[in-house]
Structure formats: structure tokens, C-alpha cells
C-alpha positions in Angstrom: 0.0 0.0 0.0 2.9 2.4 0.6 4.0 2.2 -3.0 0.4 2.7 -4.2 0.3 5.9 -2.1 3.7 7.1 -3.3 2.5 6.8 -6.9 -0.8 8.6 -6.1 -1.0 12.4 -6.5 -3.0 12.4 -3.2 0.0 11.6 -1.1 3.7 12.6 -0.6 5.9 11.3 -3.4 8.5 9.5 -1.3 8.4 6.8 1.3 10.1 8.8 4.0 7.8 11.8 3.4 4.8 9.5 3.4 5.5 7.6 6.6 6.6 10.5 8.6 3.8 12.8 7.6 0.8 12.5 9.9 -1.8 11.0 9.4 -0.8 9.1 6.2 0.9 6.2 7.8 -0.6 5.5 11.1 1.4 2.4 12.1 4.4 4.7 12.5 2.6 6.7 15.1 1.6 3.7 17.1 3.4 3.4 20.5 4.7 -0.1 19.4 6.6 1.3 16.4 9.9 1.6 18.2 9.8 -1.8 19.9 12.2 -4.5 18.9 10.9 -6.8 16.1 9.7 -10.3 17.0 10.3 -13.3 14.7 6.7 -12.7 13.4 7.8 -9.3 12.2 10.0 -10.8 9.6 7.4 -13.1 8.1 6.2 -12.2 4.6 2.7 -10.7 4.3 -0.3 -12.9 3.5 -0.7 -13.9 -0.2 -3.5 -11.4 -0.9 -1.1 -8.5 -0.1 1.1 -9.6 -3.0 -1.7 -9.7 -5.5 -1.6 -6.8 -7.9 -4.5 -4.4 -8.1 -3.7 -2.8 -11.5 -6.9 -0.8 -12.0 -7.7 0.4 -8.5 -4.8 -0.1 -6.1 -5.8 0.2 -2.4 -4.8 3.6 -0.9 -6.6 3.4 2.4 -7.2 0.9 5.1 -9.4 0.8 8.2 -10.4 -1.4 11.1 -14.2 -1.8 10.8 -14.4 -2.2 14.6 -12.9 1.2 15.2 -15.1 4.2 14.2 -13.4 6.5 11.7 -14.4 8.5 8.7 -13.2 5.6 6.5 -15.4 3.1 8.3 -18.4 4.9 6.7 -16.6 5.0 3.3 -18.8 4.1 0.4 -16.0 3.0 -1.9 -15.8 -0.8 -2.4 -13.6 -2.9 -0.2 -10.8 -4.4 -2.4 -9.3 -6.7 0.2 -10.1 -7.8 3.7 -7.7 -9.4 6.2 -8.4 -10.0 9.8 -9.4 -6.6 11.4 -8.6 -4.5 8.3 -10.4 -3.5 5.1 -8.5 -2.0 2.1 -10.2 0.5 -0.2 -9.5 3.1 -2.9 
């Protein structure tokens, strides 16, 4: 999703600018970001994450159990993994 955002005119055009610019990359602003990685941290993402989305790459994600403006988003969900929905 980071590369999708970097290639989108809606977001900063470099990975450092994207991840350090609030609120674009919320995992960076999570208190656990600076913790030491666990063995699980090094595992590859689930297969659906590697699937290309050539026409409408996902730019946003949200947890449907946490109320946000995106959780009321009317755009279609492109991908769902446990606790997260990805949309355009």
C-alpha cells in the first residue's frame, strides 16, 4: 500500500515523506513502532497482499471495529484481512 500511495497524487511522493507525515501512515505513530521486532515481524505478508490491483490499487485501510471516517466510506472494499479493510 505504501507504493500505491507514493504513486498517487493524493500523497507525498517519497516513502520517508509519506511515513513521517501524519496521518498518512498511522502504524508509524503507534506506540509499538519503536519496539524490537519479533520473529513474526520478519514473516512475509499474506498472499493477498502480494496480489496486484492494477486498475484500482488500495490507498486506504481501516479497522471496521474502530469508528473512523473511513469506516463509513462508500467505496468498495478491495481486500479484507483480519481486522482491516482496504479500499481506494
